[in-house]
Backbone as a ProteinNet text record, in pm:
[ID]
protein_1_A
[PRIMARY]
MAERAQSAKDLLTLYKALFIELPVAGTKASLGVSKDNEVEETAWKAYEAWVRLVNRSTDALYQNHFFGDALGRSLHGLLRMQQLTNAVSGAVFAALRSVTGLPGASEVQAVRTELHDLRLELRSLIAAVSNRPAVLPEQADMQRDEEAEEEFIKALDGRLKVVGGSNNHAAKAA
[TERTIARY]
-1294.1	-1212.3	-1119.1	-1172.2	-1091.5	-973.4	-996.4	-887.5	-775.4	-811.2	-707.7	-630.1	-700	-632.5	-537.9	-584	-497.9	-378.6	-399.8	-289.2	-187.9	-237.1	-145.4	-68.4	-136.9	-71.2	35.9	3.3	100.7	219.9	193.9	302.2	393.1	334.6	413.4	493.7	431	500.7	617.9	596	702.8	820	792.1	899.7	972.4	897.3	957.2	1046.7	997.9	1075.9	1200.6	1186.1	1299.6	1406.2	1361.4	1456.6	1495.5	1424.8	1461.6	1494.8	1396	1413.1	1516.2	1514.4	1608.9	1754.1	1786.1	1925.4	1968.9	1878	1911.8	1935.8	1848.8	1865.3	1993.7	2026	2150.4	2272.5	2266.8	2378.5	2394	2281.7	2286.4	2345.1	2304.5	2353.6	2503.3	2550.2	2693.8	2775.7	2715.1	2783.9	2767.5	2677.2	2657.6	2567.2	2485	2396.3	2249.3	2218.9	2078.9	2018.3	1886.3	1813.1	1816.2	1778.4	1773.8	1675.1	1716.3	1632.9	1572	1632	1576.4	1578.7	1686.4	1696.6	1592.6	1579.2	1482.3	1339.9	1306.9	1172.3	1141.6	1239.6	1219.7	1203	1281.9	1270	1134.3	1086.9	955.6	845	861.2	762.8	751.7	865.4	866	807.3	841.7	791	638.6	585.7	441.1	367.8	423.2	362.2	365.2	475.9	489.4	386.8	370.2	275.8	133.1	97	-37.4	-60.1	39.8	29.2	14.3	93.3	86.2	-46.4	-92.7	-220.9	-335.6	-336	-441.4	-435.2	-315	-299.1	-343.8	-308.8	-349.6	-501	-560.1	-706.1	-773.6	-721.6	-779.7	-764.6	-652.1	-631.2	-731.3	-752.1	-844.6	-989.8	-1021.5	-1157.9	-1185.7	-1084.4	-1099.2	-1159.1	-1273	-1340.3	-1258.2	-1188.1	-1105.3	-998.5	-933.6	-829.7	-889.3	-1004.6	-1069.5	-1108.2	-1163.9	-1201.7	-1079	-975.2	-853.6	-790.1	-785.5	-728.4	-814.2	-947.2	-1037.4	-1022.7	-1004.8	-988.7	-853.1	-750.8	-616.7	-583.8	-665.5	-636.3	-630.9	-725.8	-727.2	-598.5	-556.4	-433.2	-310	-309	-195.6	-185.2	-299.9	-297.5	-253.2	-295.3	-250.2	-99.4	-48.9	94.6	171.4	116.6	181.7	187.1	76.9	76.6	179.1	186.5	281.8	425.6	458.8	596.5	629.4	531.3	556.2	585.1	508.4	530.4	665.6	699.3	826.4	943.8	935.7	1048	1060.9	948.2	955.1	1022.5	988.2	1048.8	1196.8	1231.1	1371.4	1455.4	1406.9	1486.1	1492.5	1387	1392.4	1498.8	1502.4	1605.2	1743.8	1755.6	1884.2	1930.5	1836.7	1870.9	1919.4	1855.8	1899.4	2034.5	2062.1	2191	2303.3	2279.5	2383.2	2392.3	2288.4	2291.8	2249.3	2187	2141.1	2012.7	1998.1	1876.6	1759.7	1639.1	1519.4	1488.8	1388.1	1352.5	1305.6	1227.9	1179	1294.5	1392.5	1508.4	1591.7	1609.1	1684.5	1611.3	1478.8	1401.3	1410	1408.7	1421.1	1556.7	1662.3	1796.1	1801.4	1740.3	1739.5	1666.3	1552.9	1476.7	1557.1	1620.6	1702.2	1820.4	1883.5	1995.8	1951.2	1834.8	1781.5	1754.4	1694.9	1667.6	1797.1	1899.6	2028.7	2092.8	2080.2	2134.1	2066	1933	1860.7	1901.6	1916.6	1958.3	2099.1	2189.9	2326	2327.8	2250.9	2246.2	2191.2	2089.4	2033.8	2133.1	2209.8	2311.4	2424	2466.6	2571.2	2522.2	2396.6	2340.5	2329.9	2296.4	2284.2	2420	2523.9	2658	2716.3	2699.4	2760.1	2666.1	2548.8	2448.4	2410.9	2410.6	2366.2	2230.1	2151.3	2023	2048.3	1963.6	1978.5	1955.5	2036.7	2027.1	1946.8	1846.3	1767.1	1850.9	1821	1900.5	1903.8	1791.1	1788.9	1882.9	1886.1	1975.4	2121.3	2149.3	2286.4	2331.9	2243.1	2277.5	2303.3	2221.2	2237.8	2369.5	2402	2527.4	2646.4	2638.6	2746.5	2762.8	2651.4	2658.1	2720.1	2681.5	2737.9	2888.2	2932.1	3075.6	3150.4	3092.2	3156.1	3165	3060.1	3063.7	3173.3	3185.6	3289.2	3428.3	3451.6	3581.5	3608.8	3507.5	3523.7	3557.8	3488.6	3515	3656.6	3702	3838.5	3939.9	3915.6	4007.5	4007	3891.2	3880.8	3951.9	3935.1	4004.9	4155.7	4204	4346.9	4397.1	4320.2	4360.2	4360.6	4259.7	4253.6	4372.7	4414.3	4530	4656	4668.2	4785.4	4786.4	4672.1	4663.9	4685.4	4623.8	4640.8	4784.1	4847.7	4987.2	5080.2	5055	5143.2	5127	5007.9	4987.7	5058	5059.3	5129.2	5277.5	5334.2	5477	5510.4	5424.6	5450.3	5441.2	5347.5	5334.2	5454.2	5504.8	5620.4	5745.8	5760.6	5877.3	5879.5	5764.1	5756.7	5785.9
2870.3	2894	2775.4	2655.5	2535.6	2530.8	2583.3	2584	2677.2	2791.6	2884.6	2823.5	2753.7	2688.9	2579.9	2504.8	2399.5	2461.2	2572.6	2641	2692.5	2748.2	2796.8	2680.7	2569.7	2450.9	2397.9	2395.4	2349.8	2444.7	2575	2672.2	2654.3	2632.7	2608.7	2479	2374.8	2247.1	2264.7	2342	2365.7	2439.5	2549.5	2625.4	2541.5	2467.9	2384.9	2276.6	2213.7	2107.4	2162.8	2277.8	2332.7	2395	2467.7	2547.8	2488.1	2384.8	2323.9	2176.1	2099.2	1953.7	1909.1	1968.6	1927	1958	2077.1	2100	2007.7	1980.5	1890.3	1749.3	1702.7	1568.5	1560.2	1667.2	1667.9	1664	1737.7	1736.4	1598.7	1538.4	1402.6	1303.8	1317.3	1225.8	1244	1368.4	1391	1341.1	1340.1	1287.5	1137	1078.8	934.4	886.4	971.9	930.7	937.9	948.8	959.8	822.3	819.1	696.6	674.5	556	525.9	618.7	680	765.3	884.9	932.8	1046.9	1173.2	1192.7	1310.3	1303.4	1187.4	1171.6	1191.6	1137.2	1153.1	1299.7	1371.5	1513.7	1592.2	1559.2	1627.7	1599.9	1475.3	1442.4	1515.6	1529.6	1600.9	1746.4	1810.9	1948.7	1955.4	1859.2	1856.5	1842.9	1751	1729.6	1853.2	1920.2	2043.3	2150.7	2159.5	2257.5	2230.6	2105.3	2071	2103.4	2069.6	2101.9	2252.5	2327.3	2472.5	2533.8	2487.6	2539.1	2501.5	2379.9	2338.7	2424.7	2447.6	2530.7	2674.2	2728.1	2864.4	2874.7	2776.1	2775.7	2763.4	2676.1	2662.8	2794.3	2860.6	2988.2	3093.4	3092.3	3189.7	3168.9	3044.9	3018.1	3038.2	3031	3055.6	3203.9	3285.9	3429.8	3490.2	3558.2	3616.4	3728.8	3806.1	3914.5	3860.3	3750	3690	3641.5	3575.4	3526.6	3640.2	3747.6	3862.8	3928.8	3946.6	4011.2	3926.8	3796.6	3708.8	3709.9	3710.3	3714.1	3841.3	3954.9	4082.3	4090.8	4034.3	4048.5	3940.7	3837.1	3726.1	3771.9	3856.2	3905.1	3982.6	4067.6	4144.4	4055.9	3954.3	3861.7	3784.6	3743.6	3672	3763.4	3888.7	3985.1	4006	4016	4033.7	3912.6	3793.4	3673.1	3675.5	3716.9	3725.7	3827.7	3939.6	4043.8	3994.2	3930.7	3881.9	3771.3	3687.1	3584.3	3647.8	3751.1	3817.9	3888.6	3958.6	4030.9	3934.1	3826.9	3731.8	3662.4	3632.3	3572.5	3664.5	3793	3889	3908.9	3918.8	3939.1	3819.5	3698.8	3581.4	3557.6	3595.3	3583.2	3677	3800.7	3895.5	3848.4	3798.6	3748.7	3629.2	3541.2	3424	3465.5	3566.3	3609.4	3679.4	3751.4	3819.8	3718.6	3617.2	3517.8	3412	3400.8	3302.2	3163.6	3151.4	3021.6	2982.1	2855.8	2813.1	2799.2	2804.9	2785.3	2637.5	2606.2	2466.3	2395.7	2463.7	2401.4	2372	2461	2438.7	2320.7	2309.4	2197.1	2066.2	2065.1	1943.7	1906.6	2005.6	1977.8	1915.8	1965.6	1909.4	1765.8	1740.4	1603.3	1507.4	1551	1466.6	1439.1	1541.8	1525.4	1432.5	1444.9	1358.9	1213.4	1191.7	1055.8	996.4	1076.4	1029.5	998.4	1080.5	1055.3	926.6	900.3	774.6	654	661	549.4	530.7	640.4	632.9	574.3	616.3	564.6	414.9	370.3	226.6	146.5	199.6	126.6	122.3	231.8	232.6	134.2	129	33.3	-108.9	-133.5	-267.5	-302.9	-206.1	-233.5	-261.2	-190	-208.5	-342.3	-376.9	-500.7	-619.9	-601.3	-707.2	-770	-688.4	-734.2	-673.5	-738.1	-676.4	-552	-453.9	-329.5	-357.7	-294.1	-312.3	-196.1	-230.2	-125.7	-53.9	73.4	148.6	81.8	21.5	-43.5	-163.1	-238.8	-354	-309.5	-199.5	-149.1	-104.8	-38.7	3.6	-116.5	-221.5	-340.5	-410.3	-418.9	-481.2	-402.5	-269.2	-183.3	-201.3	-211.6	-230.5	-365.8	-469.2	-602.1	-603.8	-538.4	-532.4	-456.4	-347.4	-270.1	-352.6	-430.5	-515.9	-621.7	-681.9	-783.5	-724.1	-604.8	-538.8	-506.7	-463	-430.7	-555.4	-664.6	-789.7	-838.7	-828.3	-869.4	-783.2	-651.7	-562	-591	-619.8	-651.5	-782.1	-883.4	-1010.3	-989.9	-905.9	-877.8	-811.5	-718.7	-651.2	-748.8	-836.9	-933.5	-1028.8	-1067.3	-1155.7	-1085.1	-956.3	-880.5	-867.9	-833.8	-818.9	-952.8	-1057.8	-1191	-1238.9	-1208.5	-1247.8	-1176.7	-1047.3	-973.8	-1023.5	-1068.2	-1122.9	-1256.7	-1336	-1465	-1445.8	-1345.6	-1318.4	-1274.5	-1194.8	-1148.7	-1264.6	-1357.6	-1472.7	-1564.3	-1582.4	-1668.3	-1609.1	-1475.8	-1410.1	-1423.8	-1429.2	-1440.1	-1579.7
872.5	989.2	1016.3	991.1	1014.5	917.5	795.4	697.7	741.1	798.4	846.2	962	1049.8	1162.3	1111.3	1010.3	953.9	881.2	810.8	742.9	843.9	954.3	1058.1	1119.7	1138.9	1194.8	1097.9	966.7	866.6	858.2	868.8	867	987.4	1104.3	1225.2	1212.4	1157.6	1137.1	1041.4	935.2	837.6	901.4	971.1	1035.7	1139.7	1218.8	1323.1	1261.1	1154.1	1089.7	1022.4	954.2	881	970.5	1072.2	1149.2	1284.2	1328.1	1456.6	1438	1392.5	1387.2	1284.6	1165.7	1061.4	1097.9	1148.9	1191.2	1304.6	1398.2	1509.7	1456.3	1366.6	1309.3	1227.4	1153.9	1077.1	1166.9	1277	1371.6	1434	1472.6	1529.7	1429.5	1304.3	1200.9	1179.7	1181.6	1161.7	1280.7	1400.4	1518.5	1532.4	1454	1456.3	1567.5	1623.3	1733.4	1693.7	1564.8	1522.4	1501.4	1505.2	1474.4	1323.7	1280.9	1138.2	1069	960.7	874.9	946.6	1051.3	1124	1038.1	964.4	879	766.9	704.9	596.3	646.6	763.7	818.5	847.5	898.7	927.6	798.2	697.7	568.3	505	513.9	459.6	534.8	664.4	745.5	697.9	673.4	624.6	483	399.7	262.3	260.4	340.1	342.6	393.5	494.2	544.2	435.2	363	255.2	145.1	105.8	-0.4	43.4	165.9	214.7	215.3	258.9	264.8	125.2	31.9	-104.9	-170.3	-149.3	-206.5	-153.5	-23.8	35.5	-17.3	-30.1	-81.1	-226.3	-306.8	-447.1	-459.7	-379.6	-380.9	-342.8	-241.1	-197.7	-307.2	-378.4	-485.2	-597.2	-637.8	-746.8	-706.4	-579.5	-532.2	-513.6	-516.6	-499.1	-626.2	-613.9	-730.2	-793	-712.5	-764.9	-858.8	-818.8	-902.3	-1034.3	-1028.8	-1150.6	-1243.2	-1187.5	-1270	-1332	-1252	-1302.7	-1412.7	-1394.3	-1495.7	-1621.2	-1603.3	-1718	-1799.2	-1730.8	-1801.4	-1872.1	-1813.5	-1870.9	-1973	-1983.1	-2073.4	-2219.7	-2260.6	-2399.4	-2430	-2338.5	-2358.6	-2361.6	-2276.9	-2275.4	-2406.4	-2460.9	-2589.2	-2703.4	-2699.7	-2800.3	-2791.2	-2667.3	-2646.7	-2699.4	-2680.3	-2731.2	-2884.1	-2947.9	-3094.2	-3143.3	-3074.1	-3112.6	-3099.4	-2987.8	-2969.7	-3069.3	-3102.9	-3204.8	-3340	-3375.7	-3504	-3506.7	-3398.8	-3393.1	-3397.5	-3318	-3317.4	-3451.8	-3518.4	-3651.2	-3750.3	-3745.7	-3837.1	-3807.5	-3679.7	-3642.3	-3682.9	-3654.7	-3688.5	-3838.4	-3912.1	-4058.1	-4114.1	-4061.9	-4107.5	-4066.4	-3945.4	-3896.1	-3978.3	-4013.3	-4092.5	-4231.1	-4290.1	-4423.7	-4417.4	-4309.2	-4294.6	-4276	-4194.3	-4166.6	-4274.9	-4358	-4465.9	-4421.8	-4305.2	-4257.9	-4330.4	-4364.8	-4434.5	-4336.8	-4392	-4312.1	-4295.8	-4216.1	-4189.5	-4316.1	-4399.7	-4523.6	-4619	-4623	-4709.7	-4661.4	-4531	-4475	-4503.2	-4487.9	-4515.6	-4663.6	-4752.3	-4895.6	-4927	-4863.8	-4885.3	-4833.5	-4719.2	-4664.6	-4758.7	-4810.6	-4902.6	-5029.1	-5082.4	-5202.7	-5176.2	-5061.9	-5026.1	-5014.7	-4955.1	-4942.9	-5081.8	-5170	-5305.4	-5380.6	-5361.5	-5426.3	-5374.3	-5245	-5190.5	-5253.2	-5263.9	-5325.5	-5471.1	-5542.5	-5682.5	-5694.8	-5606.2	-5608.7	-5580.6	-5483.7	-5452.5	-5570.1	-5636.5	-5751	-5867.1	-5888.1	-5993.6	-5962.8	-5836.5	-5798.3	-5817.6	-5781.4	-5798.5	-5946.4	-6029.5	-6173.6	-6235.7	-6193.4	-6249.4	-6206.8	-6082.6	-6032.4	-6041.6	-6104.7	-6120.1	-5986.7	-5882.3	-5750.4	-5723.3	-5639.3	-5603.7	-5517.3	-5534.6	-5457.6	-5309.4	-5226.2	-5081.4	-5024.7	-4946.4	-4882.2	-4777.5	-4749.3	-4650.8	-4513.1	-4472.4	-4341.8	-4338.1	-4449.2	-4456.4	-4458.3	-4528.9	-4534.3	-4395.4	-4323.9	-4187.7	-4098.2	-4112.3	-4030.2	-4063.5	-4193.5	-4233.1	-4180.4	-4187.6	-4138.3	-3987.1	-3914.9	-3770.1	-3735.7	-3809.6	-3782.9	-3810	-3916.8	-3946.4	-3838.5	-3790.2	-3683.4	-3555.2	-3524.6	-3405.5	-3417	-3536.4	-3556	-3538.8	-3593.8	-3578.9	-3431.9	-3360.2	-3218.7	-3137.8	-3165.7	-3092.9	-3121.7	-3248.4	-3281.7	-3207.6	-3204.2	-3133.7	-2984.3	-2928.8	-2786.3	-2754.7	-2841.7	-2820.8	-2823.7	-2916.1	-2923.9	-2796.9	-2741.7	-2617.4	-2500.4	-2496.7	-2387.1	-2393	-2513.5	-2527	-2479	-2512.2	-2469.1	-2316.9	-2258.4	-2113.2	-2045.3	-2097.8	-2040.2	-2053.2	-2165.3	-2186.7	-2091.2	-2062.9	-1972.8	-1830.4	-1793.8	-1659.2	-1644.5	-1752.6	-1744.3	-1729.9	-1800.3	-1788.5	-1646.2	-1585.2	-1448.5	-1352	-1375.9	-1287.7	-1299.4	-1424.5	-1444.1	-1382.1	-1386.2	-1329.6	-1178.3	-1115.7	-968.7	-930.3
[MASK]
++++++++++++++++++++++++++++++++++++++++++++++++++++++++++++++++++++++++++++++++++++++++++++++++++++++++++++++++++++++++++++++++++++++++++++++++++++++++++++++++++++++++++++++

């Protein structure tokens, strides 16, 4: 009985906060006569009442024997339906993939592996031709990143010189 009274109290608090206090606080805030954080406090009050109400309702639902029995009886059917939809969607997408000519995940992974192996082979051949030690992919990426950073810094320095030069000309003209 106490839970029903608390639920009714939370419901009343929620309605009061949402439909009376929050609009009044918003109006006060728009007119500039509200206290600090009055709108936020009212919104939090409504939120807390809502959370308490939802928690109590969820607890009551899970404690209801009818709900547990109904869920227990329907669980087997729901799992069967999930298996059926997985099978149907797999078949439909497999047919769609073959019609459109899109590769499957295993084919894409095989191409990626082959591409990686070809890159390693190419790097070793370049190293053998130029009598340089082979560069690991991680080192090549790091070297490429460092070169890109250096080019960016040079371009940025050039822009700063242009901008700084134009400001000096404007200062001299004044």
